[in-house]
C-alpha positions as CSV (number, residue, x, y, z in Angstrom):
1,M,111.1,131.1,64.5
2,R,112.4,129.1,67.4
3,L,112.4,125.3,67.5
4,Y,111.5,123.2,70.5
5,L,111.7,119.4,70.9
6,A,108.9,117.6,72.8
7,P,107.2,114.2,72.9
8,D,104.1,113.8,70.8
9,C,102.0,113.3,73.9
10,D,103.0,116.8,75.2
11,L,102.5,118.4,71.8
12,S,99.0,116.9,71.7
13,A,98.2,118.0,75.3
14,F,99.3,121.6,74.5
15,A,96.5,121.8,71.9
16,G,94.0,121.7,74.8
17,A,96.0,123.7,77.3
18,P,97.2,127.0,75.7
19,K,98.2,128.5,79.1
20,T,100.4,125.5,79.9
21,L,102.0,125.8,76.5
22,Q,102.7,129.5,77.1
23,L,104.4,128.6,80.4
24,W,106.3,125.8,78.8
25,L,107.6,128.0,76.0
26,R,108.9,130.6,78.4
27,S,110.6,128.0,80.6
28,H,114.2,126.8,80.3
29,H,114.6,124.0,77.8
30,P,117.5,121.5,77.9
31,G,119.4,121.2,74.7
32,P,120.4,123.7,72.1
33,D,118.6,126.9,71.5
34,V,117.6,126.8,67.9
35,T,116.5,130.0,66.3
36,L,116.0,130.2,62.5
37,H,115.2,134.0,62.6
38,E,113.6,135.1,59.4
39,Y,115.4,132.5,57.3
40,W,112.8,129.8,58.1
41,Q,110.7,131.2,55.1
42,D,113.7,130.7,52.8
43,L,114.2,127.2,54.2
44,H,110.5,126.4,53.5
45,N,110.9,127.6,49.9
46,I,114.0,125.6,49.4
47,L,112.3,122.4,50.7
48,A,109.3,123.2,48.5
49,G,111.5,123.0,45.5
50,E,110.1,126.1,43.9
51,P,110.4,129.6,45.2
52,F,107.2,131.1,46.6
53,T,104.9,128.2,46.2
54,P,102.7,126.9,49.0
55,P,103.4,123.1,49.3
56,V,103.4,121.5,52.6
57,T,106.9,121.3,54.1
58,G,106.3,121.2,57.8
59,L,107.8,124.7,58.3
60,M,104.3,126.2,57.6
61,P,101.3,125.5,59.8
62,A,99.5,123.8,56.9
63,G,101.9,120.9,57.3
64,A,101.5,120.7,61.1
65,A,99.9,118.0,63.2
66,W,99.0,120.7,65.8
67,I,98.4,124.4,65.5
68,Y,98.6,126.8,68.5
69,P,97.4,130.1,67.2
70,T,97.7,131.9,70.6
71,A,101.2,130.6,71.4
72,A,104.3,132.7,71.2
73,D,103.9,136.2,69.7
74,R,102.6,135.1,66.3
75,G,101.4,131.5,67.0
76,A,103.1,128.1,66.8
77,H,102.7,124.8,65.2
78,A,104.2,121.3,65.8
79,L,105.1,118.3,63.8
80,S,104.6,114.8,65.1
81,S,107.7,112.6,65.6
82,T,106.9,110.8,62.3
83,A,106.6,114.1,60.4
84,T,109.8,115.3,62.0
85,E,111.6,112.3,60.6
86,Q,110.1,112.9,57.2
87,L,111.3,116.5,57.4
88,L,114.8,115.3,58.3
89,H,114.8,113.0,55.3
90,A,113.8,115.9,53.1
91,L,116.5,118.1,54.6
92,D,119.1,115.3,53.9
93,Q,118.3,115.7,50.2
94,V,119.2,119.5,50.2
95,G,122.7,120.6,49.6
96,R,124.6,123.6,48.4
97,P,123.5,123.3,44.8
98,Q,119.8,123.4,45.8
99,V,120.4,126.4,48.0
100,E,122.3,128.2,45.2
101,S,119.5,127.5,42.7
102,Y,117.0,128.9,45.2
103,V,119.1,132.0,45.7
104,R,119.2,132.6,41.9
105,G,115.5,132.0,41.5
106,R,114.6,134.3,44.5
107,S,116.6,137.1,43.0
108,R,114.9,136.7,39.6
109,A,111.4,136.5,41.2
110,A,112.1,139.6,43.4
111,A,113.1,141.6,40.4
112,G,110.3,140.4,38.2
113,G,112.7,138.7,35.9
114,D,114.2,142.0,34.7
115,S,117.3,142.1,36.8
116,P,120.7,140.9,35.7
117,E,121.9,137.6,37.1
118,L,123.6,137.7,40.4
119,T,127.3,137.5,40.3
120,P,128.9,134.3,41.6
121,E,130.1,136.2,44.6
122,E,126.5,137.4,45.4
123,V,125.2,133.9,45.0
124,S,127.9,132.5,47.2
125,S,127.3,135.2,49.9
126,D,123.5,134.7,50.0
127,T,124.1,130.9,50.0
128,E,126.5,131.2,52.9
129,Q,123.9,133.1,54.9
130,L,121.3,130.3,54.5
131,L,123.5,127.2,54.9
132,P,124.0,127.6,58.7
133,Y,120.3,127.8,59.3
134,L,119.8,124.7,57.1
135,R,122.3,123.0,59.2
136,L,120.6,124.1,62.5
137,L,117.2,122.8,61.3
138,R,118.8,119.5,60.2
139,E,120.5,119.1,63.5
140,A,117.3,119.9,65.5
141,C,115.4,117.4,63.4
142,A,118.1,114.7,63.8
143,L,118.1,115.2,67.6
144,A,114.3,115.0,67.7
145,A,114.3,111.9,65.6
146,R,116.9,110.2,67.8
147,K,114.7,110.9,70.8
148,R,111.5,110.1,68.9
149,Y,110.2,113.6,69.6
150,G,108.2,116.0,67.6
151,L,109.2,119.5,66.8
152,L,107.4,122.7,67.9
153,M,107.9,125.8,65.9
154,A,107.1,129.1,67.5
155,L,107.0,132.5,65.9
156,W,108.4,135.2,68.1
157,E,108.7,138.8,67.2
158,E,112.4,139.3,66.4
159,D,113.1,136.1,68.3
160,A,112.6,137.6,71.7
């Protein structure tokens, strides 16, 4: 998943102009290139508070103001500037303990509850993989909030 910042008026206009959105996505964008790779799903689950549940977090299309099914390789969706600020507030509530708890729960869920607990080193390693992407998402939301922009999230195959 790649993140793009844009004013709400542009995000709204893209809903009726899919070819314009395709061109815009492939053009150069000022600012940092933010790619969450496959970790966006883990970030969604961390924000949801429970592993593998479908609440609205903004990282899934169900929480979006605009959905662009033909954009990028696997579609895109966007949050309004207000929803982006709300996402930033939610991200500010997440720290290392929540990420560690998620990592432990994900391991138990993947093994059907029958696997031994992860070692502290394994928890730490998996947590260290997720924290930089949490930071990137938080920074992108903070920048968007400062500009009063929304956030477009595009799913590219292998972040092409």
